[in-house]
C-alpha positions in Angstrom: 101.7 109.3 141.0 105.1 109.4 139.3 105.7 105.8 139.8 102.6 104.8 137.8 103.5 107.2 135.0 107.1 105.9 134.7 109.7 107.7 132.5 111.3 107.2 129.2 114.4 104.9 129.6 116.6 107.1 127.5 116.9 110.4 125.7 116.5 108.7 122.3 113.4 106.9 123.5 112.1 110.4 124.5 113.2 112.0 121.2 111.6 109.2 119.0 108.4 109.3 120.9 108.1 113.1 120.8 109.2 113.0 117.1 106.6 110.2 116.5 103.9 112.5 117.9 105.1 115.4 115.7 105.9 113.3 112.6 102.3 112.0 111.9 99.3 112.9 109.8 99.9 116.6 110.5 103.1 116.4 108.4 102.3 113.6 105.9 98.6 114.6 105.3 98.0 118.2 106.4 101.3 119.8 105.5 101.3 118.8 101.8 97.7 120.0 101.1 98.3 123.4 102.8 101.5 123.8 100.9 99.7 123.1 97.6 96.9 125.4 98.5 99.3 128.2 99.4 101.5 128.1 96.5 104.3 125.6 97.5 107.4 127.5 97.9 105.9 130.5 99.6 104.3 128.3 102.2 107.5 126.3 102.7 109.7 129.5 103.2 107.3 131.0 105.8 106.9 127.6 107.6 110.7 127.0 107.9 111.0 130.6 109.4 108.2 130.1 111.9 109.5 126.6 112.8 112.9 128.0 113.8 111.4 130.8 115.9 107.9 130.4 116.9 107.9 126.7 116.8 111.1 126.3 118.9 109.7 128.7 121.5 106.6 126.8 122.1 108.3 123.4 122.1 111.2 124.1 124.5 108.5 125.9 126.8 106.1 122.9 126.9 108.8 120.3 127.3 110.4 122.2 130.2 107.0 122.8 131.9 106.4 118.9 131.9 109.7 118.0 133.2 109.7 120.7 135.8 106.2 119.9 137.2 106.2 116.2 136.5 102.6 116.6 135.6 100.5 116.4 132.4 98.8 119.6 131.0 95.6 119.5 132.9 97.5 119.9 136.3 101.0 121.3 135.1 100.0 124.9 134.7 98.3 125.1 138.1 101.7 123.8 139.6 103.4 126.9 138.0 100.5 129.2 139.0 97.1 128.5 140.3 95.4 131.3 138.4 96.5 129.8 135.2 94.8 126.5 135.6 92.4 127.3 132.8 95.1 126.8 130.3 95.6 123.3 131.4 91.9 122.7 131.0 92.0 124.0 127.4 95.1 122.2 126.6 93.4 118.9 127.7 90.3 119.7 125.7 92.3 119.9 122.5 93.4 116.2 122.3 90.1 115.2 123.6 88.6 116.9 120.5 91.3 115.8 118.1 91.4 112.2 118.9 88.0 111.1 117.4 88.6 112.6 113.9 92.3 111.8 114.0 91.4 108.2 114.4 89.0 108.4 111.6 91.6 109.7 109.1 93.9 107.1 110.4 91.0 104.6 109.5 91.2 106.2 106.0 94.9 105.3 105.8 94.1 101.8 106.8 91.5 101.5 104.1 94.1 102.5 101.5 96.6 100.0 102.9 94.2 97.2 102.6 93.2 98.2 99.2 96.8 98.2 97.9 97.8 95.1 99.9 95.0 93.1 98.3 95.9 94.1 94.8 93.1 96.8 94.5 95.4 99.7 94.0 94.2 100.4 90.5 90.7 100.9 91.9 92.1 103.1 94.7 93.6 105.4 92.0 90.4 106.0 90.2 88.5 109.3 90.5 85.5 109.1 93.0 87.1 106.2 95.1 87.9 108.4 98.1 84.5 110.1 98.1 82.7 106.9 97.8 84.5 105.5 100.6 84.1 108.4 103.2 80.4 108.6 102.2 79.6 104.9 102.9 77.6 104.3 106.0 79.6 101.4 107.4 83.2 101.1 106.1 84.7 104.4 107.7 83.3 103.4 111.1 84.7 99.9 111.0 88.2 101.1 110.1 87.9 103.9 112.7 87.2 101.1 115.4 90.1 99.1 114.3 92.4 102.0 114.4 91.3 103.4 117.6 91.5 99.8 119.2 95.2 99.5 118.3 96.0 102.9 119.8 94.1 102.1 123.1 95.9 98.8 123.4 99.4 100.5 123.2 98.4 103.2 125.7 97.1 100.5 127.9 100.7 99.0 127.9 102.1 102.1 129.4 105.1 104.4 128.7 108.0 102.0 128.2 106.4 98.9 126.9 103.9 100.8 124.8 104.9 104.3 123.6 108.7 104.1 123.8 109.0 100.5 122.3 107.0 101.1 119.3 108.4 104.5 118.6 111.9 103.1 118.5 110.9 100.7 115.7 108.5 102.8 113.6 110.2 106.2 113.3 113.6 104.9 111.4 111.5 102.6 109.1 109.3 105.5 108.3 112.0 107.9 107.3 113.5 105.3 104.9 110.4 105.0 103.0 109.4 108.6 103.0 112.8 109.2 101.2 112.2 106.5 98.7 108.9 107.6 97.7 110.1 111.4 97.5 112.8 110.3 95.0 110.2 108.5 92.9 107.9 111.4 92.9 110.5 113.8 91.5 111.4 111.4 88.7 107.8 110.9 87.2 106.6 112.3 83.9 103.0 113.2 83.0 101.1 112.9 79.7 101.2 116.6 79.1 104.9 117.2 79.5 104.8 118.0 83.2 107.4 116.5 85.3 107.9 115.8 89.0 111.1 117.8 88.9 109.0 120.8 87.7 106.5 120.2 90.5 109.5 120.0 92.9 110.6 123.5 91.7 107.2 124.9 92.3 107.3 123.4 95.9 110.6 124.8 97.0 111.1 128.1 95.0 109.1 131.0 96.6 107.2 132.9 93.9 105.8 136.2 95.2 104.7 137.4 91.8 101.0 138.5 91.8 100.7 137.8 95.6 98.9 140.6 97.6 99.4 141.3 101.2 96.2 139.5 102.0 97.5 136.3 100.1 100.8 136.4 102.2 98.8 136.9 105.5 96.8 133.8 104.6 99.9 131.9 104.0 101.4 133.0 107.4 98.3 132.1 109.2 98.2 128.7 107.6 101.8 128.1 108.5 101.3 129.1 112.1 98.2 126.8 112.4 100.0 124.1 110.8 102.9 124.5 113.2 100.5 123.5 116.2 99.4 120.4 114.5 102.8 119.6 113.3 105.1 119.8 116.4 102.3 118.7 118.7 102.3 122.0 120.9 99.3 123.6 122.5 97.5 120.3 123.0 99.1 119.1 126.1 101.3 116.3 124.3 104.7 117.8 124.8 104.0 118.7 128.4 103.0 115.1 129.0 106.1 113.6 127.2 108.3 116.2 129.1 106.9 114.9 132.3 108.3 111.5 131.4 111.7 113.0 130.3 114.4 112.2 133.0 115.9 115.1 134.8 119.5 114.0 133.8 118.6 114.1 130.1 119.9 116.8 127.6 116.6 118.7 127.0 118.0 121.3 124.6 119.7 118.7 122.4 116.4 116.6 122.4 114.4 119.7 121.3 116.8 120.4 118.4 116.5 116.7 117.2 112.7 116.9 117.5 112.8 120.1 115.3 115.0 118.4 112.8 112.9 115.3 112.5 109.7 117.1 112.2 110.8 119.6 109.7 112.6 117.1 107.5 109.5 114.7 107.3 107.3 117.7 106.6 109.5 118.7 103.8 109.7 115.3 102.4 105.9 114.8 102.6 105.6 117.8 100.4 108.1 116.3 98.0 106.2 113.0 97.9 103.0 114.8 97.1 103.4 118.2 95.6 105.2 116.9 92.3 102.7 114.2 92.0 99.7 116.7 92.2 101.5 118.9 89.6 102.2 116.0 87.2 98.7 114.3 87.3 96.3 117.2 88.3 98.2 120.4 87.2 98.2 123.9 88.5 94.4 123.9 89.1 94.7 120.7 91.1 97.2 122.4 93.4 94.9 125.5 93.9 92.0 123.4 94.5 93.7 120.9 96.8 92.3 119.8 100.2 92.4 117.1 102.9 91.9 114.4 100.5 95.1 115.3 98.5 97.2 112.3 99.8 94.3 109.9 99.0 93.9 111.1 95.5 97.3 112.1 94.2 99.6 109.4 95.5 97.4 106.4 94.3 97.9 107.8 90.9 101.6 107.9 91.4 101.5 104.2 92.5 99.3 103.3 89.4 102.0 104.8 87.1 104.4 102.1 88.5 102.4 99.2 87.0 102.3 95.8 88.9 105.0 96.9 91.4 102.7 99.9 92.3 100.5 97.7 94.4 103.5 96.6 96.6 104.9 100.1 96.9 101.6 101.5 97.6 100.8 98.9 100.3 104.3 99.6 101.9 103.7 103.4 101.7 100.3 103.4 103.3 101.5 101.0 106.0 104.3 103.5 106.9 101.8 106.3 106.8 99.5 104.1 109.1 102.4 103.7 111.5 103.1 107.5 111.5 99.4 108.1 112.1 99.7 105.6 115.0 102.6 107.2 116.7 100.7 110.6 116.7 97.4 109.2 117.8 99.2 107.5 120.6 100.4 110.8 121.8 97.0 112.4 121.5 95.4 109.6 123.7 98.3 109.8 126.2 97.7 113.5 126.7 94.1 112.9 127.8 94.8 109.6 129.7 97.7 111.1 131.7 95.7 114.1 132.6 92.9 111.9 134.0 95.4 109.9 135.9 97.1 113.0 137.4 93.9 115.0 138.1 91.5 112.3 139.3 94.0 109.5 140.4 92.3 107.1 138.0 94.2 103.9 137.0 95.6 103.7 133.4 93.2 101.0 132.6 90.2 103.0 133.6 91.4 106.3 132.0 92.2 104.4 128.7 88.8 102.6 128.4 86.7 105.5 129.3 88.4 108.0 127.0 88.4 105.4 124.1 84.7 104.7 124.5 84.0 108.4 124.3 86.3 108.9 121.3 84.5 106.1 119.5 81.0 107.5 120.1 82.1 110.9 118.9 84.0 109.2 115.9 80.9 107.5 114.8 78.9 110.7 114.7 81.7 112.4 112.7 81.6 109.4 110.2 77.9 109.9 109.8 78.5 113.5 109.0 79.4 112.5 105.5 76.1 110.8 104.8 73.2 110.5 107.4 74.1 113.7 109.2 75.6 115.5 106.3 75.3 119.5 106.4 77.3 122.3 105.4 78.3 125.2 107.7 80.1 128.3 106.8 82.9 129.0 109.3 84.0 132.5 110.5 87.2 132.1 108.3 85.1 131.8 105.2 85.6 128.0 104.6 82.6 125.5 104.2 82.6 122.6 106.8 81.2 119.3 107.9 81.5 117.7 111.3 85.1 116.7 111.0 86.1 120.2 109.7 84.3 121.9 112.6 86.1 119.8 115.3 89.3 120.6 113.5 88.6 124.3 113.3 87.5 124.7 117.0 90.5 122.7 118.3 93.2 123.9 115.9 92.1 127.5 115.2 90.6 128.6 118.5 91.6 126.5 121.4 95.3 125.9 120.4 96.0 129.7 119.9 94.4 130.5 123.3 96.5 127.8 124.9 99.7 129.2 123.4 98.7 132.8 124.2 98.2 131.8 127.8 101.4 130.0 127.9 103.4 132.9 126.5 101.7 135.2 129.1 102.5 132.8 131.9 106.1 132.1 131.0 106.9 135.5 129.6 105.4 137.8 132.3 104.3 135.9 135.3 106.9 133.1 136.2 109.4 134.8 133.8 111.4 133.1 130.9 114.2 132.3 133.4 112.0 129.5 134.7 112.1 127.8 131.4 115.6 128.6 130.6 116.9 127.2 133.9 115.1 124.1 133.6 116.3 123.5 130.0 119.9 124.1 131.0 120.1 122.6 134.4 122.5 119.9 133.2 125.0 122.4 131.7 123.4 122.7 128.4 123.7 125.9 126.2 120.6 127.7 125.2 121.8 128.8 121.8 118.8 130.9 121.0 118.3 132.5 124.4 117.8 136.1 123.3 115.4 134.9 120.4 113.5 132.8 123.0 112.9 135.8 125.3 111.9 138.1 122.7 109.5 135.5 121.2 107.9 134.3 124.4 107.4 138.0 125.7 106.5 139.8 122.7 106.5 138.4 119.2 104.8 135.0 119.7 101.7 136.6 121.6 101.1 139.1 119.0 101.3 136.7 116.3 99.1 134.3 118.1 96.5 137.0 118.8 96.6 137.9 115.1 96.0 134.2 114.2 93.1 134.1 116.6 91.5 137.1 115.1 92.1 135.8 111.6 90.5 132.3 112.6 87.4 134.1 114.0 87.0 136.1 110.8 87.7 139.5 112.5 90.7 140.0 110.3 90.3 139.0 106.6 
């Protein structure tokens, strides 16, 4: 089956594809609103520590598992130990659940790109525009279909012509525009004397004053949950991409580069949005921020730019759209590759069947904001609609379970040496070897178990 799967033609192709998966809506959409909700600098400080320890551990483990087994998640774990096949099943369910609502959010980005590109940026910056759009009966479904169709087409093309080729183009361009928007966001001024620079300070300087132990616990749990979403671990993606990574490639160097790209763009995404929220919405806006933050705050930033704002806004949302595409591509590929490996399906058959299923589920999720609207209280205390429920189950329950299972398998069954040997088989240095062993055997499983208990509402 390996000849059908192909491999990345170079290490840079692998890094850009993996970074493209990591650098998506998880960073540009989800990271800023969590940072705003959790007090900016505190969240950033906790996230950076976890990224260099917890995130690194899971990232190097999954890529190594993929390259060692040459299998996607559904079948890779059973190659290491048959009794841990259940991890692969859960790891495949995660992208299966994420794909439908991820494409919906990608459709939201597409809608905003169209608005700015057609000169309607002023309307998009008005209060109520975002809510009016997502509660419409037809528009979200149409944009979801367009976005999903593009993703499916790229996956249909395969690893080299599809995933690798587009990643080499999109990632460098995306980074340039993220930097440009970040600089502008810092320099803006509000009507009440608030400045982007003041908002930047709130974002980067931790302020623990008045924070209780419970508040810090919530920040840590949010940061850990974000790591799954941000670096694409515990959802089968990095195992799948690792299986396409050539044996002669420098795995440790590639992992470090993926870490760097992911953390840099996550940080800059916060720089783009947090100062803007502070300037235009203020402290209360930061405290009450949510998933719609990027679609509410940034259009106001572009509106301040006058006529050029439509052009810059169109370019920005086009870049966000590309970032969303690179991540959605990896999510669909994780499911498609699993179907190919487990059942021997052709890429064409697996892509079409999974895309149709994702579309049906996506339509139901879109209707959850109007025809099928309801509110449900989740165990963690938040109020949710269909999209939020899908995100909660996949991100807060299944992902921690996959990661806990991975830690047990690697830390105590096949032993950390299995991963270390795979990661260094070409003579690379494993710079954080002692940290890795301690994390995979002891620290990470405990943190993950606490995260799971918090998600289930057992720890509050």
